[in-house]
C-alpha positions, 0 to 999 in steps of 0.5 A: 499500500503506497504512503499515498494511500495511507495518508487518505485514510488518515484524512479520512478518518480524521473527517470521520472522527470530527463529523461523528463529534460534531453530530453528537454537538448538534443533538444536544442542541435539540428537544430530543437529547434533552428529552432524553437526559432528562429521561436518564436523570430521572431513572437515575434518582429512581436507582439512587433512591433504591440503592440509598437514600442520604439522611436530611439534616432539616426535620420537616412536616406537611400541614395538608389541606387534604379532602377530609380538610376541604369537607370539615370546612363549609365555606369555599376556600375563598372565605377561609379566614377563621381556619387558616388563621386559627391554624397559623396560631397554633403551629406558631404557639408550638414555636417551630423553626420556621413556617412556609404557608403556600396558600394564596392570600385574599386580594381584597376585604370580605368583610362586607360578606361576614364582619370579622374575616380579615380580622381573623385572618390578619391576626394568625399572620400576626401571631406566626409573624412574630413566632419567628420566620414565615414565608408566604406565597407570592402567587403569579397570575397565569395570564399576565406574568403578573404577582397577583395582589394582596389585601393591603392590611395583609401586605403592609403586616407581611411587608415585602421579605416575606413573600416568596413566588411559588412558582415551580421550574417545570421543564418541557416535558412539565417535570421539575428538576431544578429551582431557583432561589430568585426569579429574574424581573423586571426590577432584577430578581424577586426571591422564590419561596425557597429563597426566602426561607433560606434566607429568613433561615439565615442558610447559605443556601445554593440553586440548581437540580432539586436532589430527588436521593436526599431525606425520607419521604415525607409525612404530613398532618391534614389540616382538619387535625390541627383544626379540630384537636383540643391537645396542645402537646400534641400540637406541640410535639408535632411542629416544636423544632420543625420547619412547617409548610402548609399547602394542598395534597389534594390528589388533583390540585396543584400536582407538578411531574416529578422523577420520584414523590416523596410524598410519604403517603402516597404511591404515585411517582408520577406527581407530586403535590408542589408543596413536596417539590417545595420541601425537597427544594428547600432541602437541597438548597440549605444542604447545599446538595444540588450536584453540580453541572459538567462544564461544556469543555468536558462535555466536549471531552466526552464527544471526541472520544466516543467519536473516536470509535470510528477508527476501529478497523471492523464495524461489528467490533465497533458495535460491540465497542459501543455497546459496552460504551452506552451501557458504562456511559449510563451507569457512570452517570449514575455513578457521577451523580452519587457523586454529586457531579451530573454529566448529561450522556445523550450526547456522548451516546449519539456520537458513539452510534454515528461513529458506529453509522460511519465505520459501516459506511466506510467499510461499504465503501472500501467493499464497493470500491472498483477495481479496473485491472490491466487490459489485455488487449495488445498495443498497436504498433 
């Protein structure tokens, strides 16, 4: 074989490696890659929870607005001033570490319907504010994307420092995998419910991926039980020294898609009450347990290494190596996530199989190359 042939093959191999790497890079920019990476991340969290649950230092409990509570309160939710005020006062009296209230506050006075309603809720809010860190949700209008109005006396009592945006960061497929401590606004940024709680608790928090392998499943006590019990010792045992989150836990309201449902009272895996996701995000933030995400240079290195598979001479051997490398990539991604590093594997796996396809194409080209034999006709004299 001539040096020219060797040089041509080397150039062709380099071009094929570059093509496979470029294909992987372009693929990682597509919605398909984002969906695959999200699905593999979800599966990784499920595997990690089955293998090992990392304990959480934060003691939390949910006060759930469940069907039993809704049935027990005769008024519509817009008129729940008295039960909510009473529940907040009872929780605050037990001296919890902090209270998060994920239920929209009234946007106007309802005293015209029944005198004293505003005062009942105001009294409960005031008791909660005086007891320690207290944060309530600032609801966002889905149509205008602006903050919903809060009745002026309630807003004056709370002040901006006790308001946090209750939005959860849903990805394109609707699953909540990340959280933020603040949401960008026209005037800068406004803290989320988790961000405001971190500030109130003077914790050094970080945002990013929600760590769904952190902490045991959460438990909840029904709002109905808090309202009906006369046992003060029972209330104190439930709430003293704990972070208390008040919110809906109904089966068909205020729910979000999650990789792992940490509501200990449910068996469904596909979605979870939003208040539980807020709690898991807060756990992650306060423990600084959000996995770091692999840098772009590291991702490019993985793509290049995967693309080198095109240099294997036999395409069948290349396919076998690709199978092994795919399995190693998936297992390695789970191991890295356990160690605190998130590596999105879809682009590298795509580059692997692109390299196999190119190797097969090059092999086919070599077989189909036409070689013209020397002529047997005599030369004219």
